[in-house]
N, C-alpha and C positions, 0 to 999 in steps of 0.2 A: 798407062801401059796398054799396048795394043792387044786386041782379042786373040791374035794368032799366037802371040809369045805367051800369053797366059794359058792357052790351051796346050802349048807344048810343055809348060812348067806343070800343069795339071797332070798331063800324061806321065811325066818324070815322076811325080810324087806317087802315082797309082802303081807304077812299076816297084817302087821301093816299098810300098805297102803290101804288095801281094803275099810276101813271106812274112808270116808272123814274127814280130820282135818281143823282145822282153815285156814291154807295156802291154802287148796284146796277150801274151801268155799269163801275165798277171792279172788282166781283166778276166779271162777265162776261169782263173783259178778263184778269184774274188766272187764272181757271179755265182759259180757252182756252190761255194760254200756259205754266201750270205744273201743270195738272191740278186735279180738285176737291179731293182730300184736301189738297194743300198750300194751296188757296185759302182753306180754312177758317181758316187763320192770319190772313188779310186780313179775314174776317168777325169774328173775335175782336177784331182791332185796332178796327174800326169800332164793334163794340158796346161796346167799352171806353170809347171816347170818348163813345158816347152815355150811358152810365152816369154818366160824369162830369158831362155837361151836365145830366142829369136831376137829380143831387144840387145842381149849382149853381142851377138853376131853383127846386128845392125849398127851398133855403136862401136864397132872395131875392137871390142875387147877379147875377140877370138885369139888375136896375136899374143896377147899377154898370157892367156890360159895355155896357149901352145907351148910357150916356154916354160910354164910350170910343170915339167915332167913328173916330179915326185907328187905334185898336187892331183894330177890325173891318177896316179896310181892309188894313193890313199882314199880318195872320194869314191873310185869305181869299186875298189875292193871292200870298202865299208858297206856299200850298197849291195854287193853280192853276198857278204856275210849275213846282212840283215835278212835278205830273202831266203837263204838256206836255213836259217834259225827259224823263221816263221813257218817254212815248209815242213821241216823236221818235227816242230812242235804240233803242227796240224796232223801229220801222219801218225806221231805218237798218241795223240789224244785219241785217234779212231780206234786204237787198240785197247783204251782203257775200260774200265768197268761201266762207264756211262757212255759207251760208244753209240748205243742205240737209243739213247734218251735225249731230252731236250734240256739236261742239266748243264751242258757246256755254255758259258756265257757268250754273247754275240760281241763282235768287235764293235767299238763305237764309230759313228761317222767320222770323227776326227781321225781315228786309227786307220781306217780305210783310205782316207784322203791322203795321209801321211804315206801310206804303202805306195800309192801312185806317184806321189811327188818325189819321194826317196828314189823309186826305181828310174824315173826319168832324170832326176838330177844327178845320180850316180853315174850317169852316162855323159859326162862333162864334154866329151868329144863331139857330142851333138852340135855344140856351139861351132866348132869347126866345119862340121857338115853343113850347117846353115851358112856359114860364112863363105864356103866353098861354092854352095849351090846358088845363092842369091845373085852374085855378079854375073853369072850366066844369063840372066833374064833381066838385068837392070839397064835402063837407058840412061846414061850419064848426063843427057840433055834435058832430063824430066827431074821433077822434084824426088829426092832420094826417099824422103820420109813417107811420102804416100806409097811408093812402090814397095817398100819394106812392109808397110801395114797391109797391103793387098797380098803380097806373098805370103806373109806370116799368117794372116786370117785364113787364106786358102789352106794352107797346110794343117792349121789347127781344126778346121772344120772337116776336112777329109779324114784326118786322124781321129777326130771325134766319132765320125760315122762308122768307121772300122770298128772302134772300141765298143760302140753301141751294139754293131751286128754281132761282134764276138761274145759280147755279154748276153745279148738275147738268146743266142744259140746255146751257150752253155748252160744258161739258167732253164731253158726248156728242157733240155737233156737231163739236168739235175732233177727237176720236178718229176720227170718220168722214173726216175731210178730211187727218189729219196725215201719213199715210205718202205720199201723193202731192202734198199741198199745204202742206208744213211752212212755206215762206216765206209763204205767202197767210195762214196762221193766225197767224204772228207779225205780219203787217201788220194783220190785223183786231184782234189783241190791242192793239198799239200804238194804233190808231185809236180802240179804247175808252177808253184812258187819255186821249187828248186830248179825247174826247167827255165824259168825266167831268170834265175840267177846264173845258170850256166850260160845262157844266150848274151847276158850282159858282160859275163866274163870273156866271152869270145869277141866282143865288139872291138872293131878297129876304127880308127879316125875317119875312115872313108865310109863307115856305115852310119846309119841312124840307130 
């Protein structure tokens, strides 16, 4: 792959990343509620789903998924419902008797990873996004597998950097507020989960 083509591809990804998506909103929420280091499990979950979606697009499974209209709807709205449930539960917990104590149990790293994976996997149209994006930058006269690897790795690295940036920023803000406004931090964290669900629900096949 030529450098100039890769740079155009990189610029295209950055344009898509400028506006926070469901995964970014989820990262903000998890980082505020669980700390940046633990939120990395959520980032890994999200990027794991991305990697699977990229492989599916690269192997041409996007066409199969596109024809499964009901499969889209079921997977997508199950993900939306899961995020809303987590958000409402987090907000409700902040109004409980132990809202300002440390009695509330932390989510496990597996649970945090699962949140990231489900949020990304619940947007199966991302496969179509990758399948539509990649051909614009692929040279049919060069090995396909290596080009898919370069394009996919670039996307995951850039997305990972955005997730880390959002996570660090939200964790910094949470630490500033946490001692005096723990309940508020939990409510904002819960609202972030609901916002991620709403963004996921509004996603179309042309969006990431």
